[in-house]
N, CA, C and O of each residue as an XYZ file, in Angstrom:
320
protein
N       1.015     -1.058     -0.423
C      -0.107     -0.127     -0.048
C       0.469      1.365     -0.509
O       0.022      2.155     -1.340
N       2.268      1.482      0.829
C       2.554      2.346      1.416
C       3.867      2.307     -0.229
O       4.712      3.199     -0.156
N       3.959      1.562     -1.260
C       4.521      1.541     -2.460
C       3.586      2.269     -3.311
O       3.997      3.212     -3.987
N       2.574      1.972     -3.330
C       1.196      2.542     -4.170
C       1.364      3.723     -4.275
O       1.621      4.436     -5.244
N       1.108      4.049     -2.544
C       1.256      5.463     -2.520
C       2.401      6.815     -3.414
O       2.133      7.878     -3.973
N       3.377      6.253     -3.221
C       5.168      6.428     -3.645
C       5.062      6.423     -5.160
O       5.798      7.265     -5.674
N       4.454      5.811     -5.885
C       4.367      5.364     -7.376
C       3.493      6.358     -7.710
O       3.764      6.745     -8.846
N       2.386      7.065     -7.150
C       1.030      7.723     -7.141
C       2.120      9.063     -6.969
O       2.618      9.600     -7.959
N       2.343      9.412     -5.866
C       3.326     10.675     -5.067
C       4.179     10.904     -6.491
O       3.876     11.908     -7.136
N       5.404      9.882     -7.104
C       6.201     10.271     -7.673
C       5.737     10.470     -8.730
O       6.463     11.311     -9.260
N       4.428     10.030     -9.814
C       3.690     10.230    -11.005
C       3.265     11.391    -10.595
O       2.824     11.885    -11.632
N       3.084     12.274     -9.623
C       2.240     13.318     -9.779
C       3.445     14.301    -10.276
O       3.452     15.133    -11.184
N       4.621     13.847     -9.210
C       5.779     14.780     -9.139
C       6.484     14.749    -10.829
O       7.193     15.650    -11.276
N       6.236     13.964    -11.301
C       6.528     13.778    -12.695
C       5.639     14.878    -13.675
O       6.147     15.813    -14.293
N       4.271     14.544    -13.656
C       3.331     15.485    -14.650
C       3.660     16.640    -14.063
O       4.269     17.393    -14.824
N       3.417     17.197    -12.615
C       4.187     18.695    -12.247
C       5.247     19.084    -13.107
O       5.177     19.960    -13.969
N       6.209     18.403    -12.831
C       7.511     19.033    -13.644
C       7.540     18.507    -15.025
O       8.665     18.366    -15.503
N       6.570     18.201    -15.729
C       6.832     18.075    -16.964
C       5.338     18.636    -17.710
O       5.051     18.422    -18.888
N       4.296     19.563    -16.516
C       3.728     20.894    -16.710
C       4.421     22.473    -16.583
O       4.032     23.574    -16.974
N       5.879     21.929    -15.694
C       6.118     23.322    -15.702
C       7.311     23.496    -16.453
O       7.936     24.555    -16.398
N       7.804     22.188    -17.404
C       9.030     22.314    -18.437
C       8.303     22.846    -20.141
O       8.904     23.306    -21.111
N       6.805     22.547    -19.963
C       6.091     23.166    -20.991
C       5.751     24.780    -20.622
O       6.224     25.700    -21.290
N       4.946     24.970    -19.573
C       5.072     26.447    -19.472
C       6.446     27.046    -19.971
O       6.528     27.939    -20.814
N       7.617     26.381    -19.280
C       9.377     27.480    -19.763
C       9.540     27.202    -21.189
O      10.417     27.780    -21.830
N       8.650     26.246    -21.794
C       9.564     26.065    -23.220
C       7.973     27.054    -23.814
O       8.276     27.781    -24.760
N       7.016     27.122    -23.562
C       5.870     28.414    -24.020
C       6.484     29.470    -23.714
O       6.938     29.989    -24.734
N       6.739     30.094    -22.710
C       7.781     31.333    -22.715
C       8.859     31.081    -23.781
O       8.946     31.739    -24.817
N       9.445     30.350    -23.531
C      10.547     30.624    -24.342
C      10.626     30.772    -26.337
O      11.471     31.220    -27.112
N       8.977     29.994    -26.544
C       8.618     30.106    -27.651
C       8.266     31.128    -28.699
O       8.402     31.267    -29.914
N       7.448     32.165    -27.074
C       6.375     32.859    -27.800
C       6.741     34.235    -28.559
O       6.216     34.636    -29.597
N       8.244     35.176    -27.458
C       8.191     35.569    -28.784
C       9.058     35.326    -30.229
O       9.539     36.328    -30.757
N       9.229     34.199    -30.771
C       9.201     33.462    -31.554
C       7.768     33.419    -32.364
O       7.597     33.532    -33.578
N       7.299     33.325    -31.867
C       5.808     33.213    -32.334
C       5.333     34.514    -32.966
O       4.707     34.805    -33.986
N       5.873     35.169    -31.966
C       5.195     36.963    -32.192
C       5.443     37.460    -33.109
O       4.773     38.335    -33.656
N       7.500     36.541    -33.841
C       8.235     37.662    -34.702
C       7.739     36.880    -36.533
O       7.828     37.308    -37.684
N       7.042     35.112    -35.678
C       6.622     35.000    -37.188
C       4.997     35.439    -37.755
O       4.281     35.166    -38.719
N       4.920     36.335    -36.442
C       3.227     36.502    -36.994
C       3.343     38.005    -38.135
O       2.855     38.307    -39.224
N       4.486     38.798    -36.918
C       4.855     39.888    -38.031
C       5.382     39.917    -38.930
O       5.454     40.838    -39.743
N       6.012     38.558    -38.954
C       6.852     38.490    -40.739
C       5.717     38.141    -41.812
O       5.764     38.615    -42.948
N       4.735     37.320    -41.407
C       3.705     36.936    -41.756
C       2.451     37.969    -42.773
O       1.696     37.975    -43.745
N       3.101     38.888    -41.396
C       2.557     40.370    -41.806
C       2.487     41.469    -42.709
O       1.672     42.341    -43.009
N       3.981     41.007    -43.132
C       5.417     41.968    -43.566
C       4.882     41.189    -45.359
O       4.507     41.833    -46.339
N       5.016     39.893    -45.258
C       5.184     39.194    -46.053
C       4.076     39.933    -47.317
O       4.246     40.654    -48.300
N       2.921     39.298    -46.651
C       1.039     39.608    -47.156
C       1.769     41.064    -47.681
O       2.217     41.329    -48.797
N       1.712     41.945    -46.386
C       2.005     43.268    -47.502
C       2.710     43.618    -48.394
O       2.524     44.479    -49.254
N       3.671     42.857    -48.185
C       5.243     43.105    -49.708
C       4.247     42.272    -50.937
O       4.048     42.982    -51.922
N       3.619     40.899    -50.997
C       3.097     40.175    -51.645
C       1.387     41.221    -52.657
O       0.840     41.331    -53.754
N       1.314     41.673    -51.301
C       0.142     42.506    -52.504
C       0.857     44.113    -52.692
O       0.184     44.996    -52.161
N       1.490     44.343    -53.036
C       2.762     45.377    -53.191
C       2.944     44.986    -54.527
O       2.943     45.578    -55.607
N       3.099     43.849    -54.163
C       3.907     43.483    -55.742
C       2.622     42.879    -56.523
O       2.979     43.178    -57.662
N       1.786     42.447    -56.638
C      -0.009     41.914    -57.327
C       0.099     43.394    -57.846
O      -0.171     43.539    -59.038
N       0.542     44.803    -56.951
C      -0.003     45.858    -57.507
C       0.632     46.749    -58.773
O       0.199     47.564    -59.588
N       2.174     45.989    -58.395
C       3.329     46.206    -59.257
C       2.484     45.490    -60.420
O       1.839     46.284    -61.103
N       2.356     44.000    -60.807
C       2.647     43.307    -61.243
C       1.442     44.216    -62.452
O       1.616     44.502    -63.637
N       0.267     44.465    -61.557
C      -0.866     44.453    -62.553
C      -0.524     46.180    -62.901
O      -1.519     46.758    -63.339
N       0.284     46.747    -62.813
C       0.518     48.265    -62.947
C       1.382     48.040    -64.473
O       1.254     48.881    -65.362
N       2.096     47.049    -64.621
C       3.148     46.215    -65.706
C       2.266     45.692    -66.686
O       2.288     46.267    -67.774
N       1.676     44.957    -66.579
C       0.712     44.340    -67.547
C      -0.167     45.678    -68.043
O      -0.223     45.716    -69.273
N      -0.697     46.517    -67.547
C      -1.346     47.938    -67.679
C      -0.789     48.726    -68.969
O      -1.284     49.392    -69.878
N       0.623     48.267    -68.541
C       1.927     49.680    -69.637
C       1.992     48.679    -70.350
O       2.134     49.081    -71.505
N       1.961     47.278    -70.312
C       2.690     46.645    -71.714
C       1.534     46.545    -72.935
O       1.709     46.346    -74.137
N      -0.061     46.815    -71.969
C      -0.793     46.932    -73.119
C      -0.856     48.327    -73.882
O      -1.036     48.640    -75.059
N      -0.700     48.808    -73.074
C      -0.792     50.869    -72.956
C       0.653     50.379    -74.310
O       0.164     49.840    -75.302
N       1.373     50.452    -74.333
C       2.827     50.245    -75.446
C       2.440     49.068    -76.683
O       3.021     49.043    -77.768
N       1.683     48.409    -76.406
C       0.611     47.234    -77.597
C       0.099     48.255    -78.290
O       0.329     48.562    -79.459
N      -0.508     48.692    -77.622
C      -1.716     50.033    -78.307
C      -0.821     50.645    -79.111
O      -0.896     50.417    -80.318
N      -0.034     51.336    -78.719
C       1.178     52.609    -79.610
C       1.603     52.113    -80.113
O       2.025     52.748    -81.079
N       1.978     50.661    -80.134
C       3.064     50.242    -81.695
C       2.462     49.711    -82.387
O       3.081     49.237    -83.339
N       0.968     49.475    -82.343
C       0.311     48.849    -82.917
C      -0.667     50.361    -84.065
O      -1.081     50.224    -85.216
N      -0.734     51.405    -83.340
C      -1.427     52.850    -84.170
C      -0.174     53.372    -84.656
O      -0.301     53.844    -85.786
N       0.686     53.428    -84.311
C       2.070     53.539    -85.107
C       2.719     52.980    -86.012
O       3.555     53.573    -86.692
N       2.367     51.547    -86.163
C       2.347     50.784    -86.811
C       1.395     50.805    -88.473
O       1.655     50.441    -89.619
N       0.081     51.523    -87.699
C      -0.511     51.556    -88.465
C      -0.888     52.775    -89.286
O      -1.478     52.424    -90.307
N      -0.743     54.116    -89.183
C      -0.279     55.219    -89.385
C       1.307     55.249    -90.103
O       2.057     56.223    -90.036
N       1.486     54.523    -90.492
C       3.032     54.378    -91.064
C       3.205     53.727    -92.471
O       3.821     54.025    -93.495
N       2.152     52.407    -91.953
C       1.607     52.081    -93.601
C       1.218     52.895    -94.731
O       0.496     53.888    -94.647
N       1.945     52.237    -96.242
C       1.173     53.487    -96.984
C      -0.182     52.849    -97.666
O      -0.189     51.788    -98.290
N      -1.059     53.490    -97.489
C      -2.423     53.698    -98.355
C      -1.839     52.606    -99.477
O      -0.804     52.523   -100.137
N      -3.253     51.684    -99.315
C      -3.037     50.148   -100.280
C      -4.334     51.066   -101.420
O      -4.477     50.469   -102.487
N      -5.122     52.228   -101.297
C      -6.007     52.706   -102.044
C      -5.015     53.065   -103.657
O      -5.582     53.553   -104.634
């Protein structure tokens, strides 16, 4: 009976130690997790900016194509 009690106390102490270890790990990880979240937000903003720049490039390329086409049409001699 005393042996079982001792085992139970030992298990409780081990459980408490594991819980304390978990708390310490969480405390150590929290700053890194906060930095990761912050970095994710930065990457998200940069991706949005990149998408805007890519859209502007596509628009400029379309304008350029129209201008080149118009110049080509104007420079063609009349077939009439």
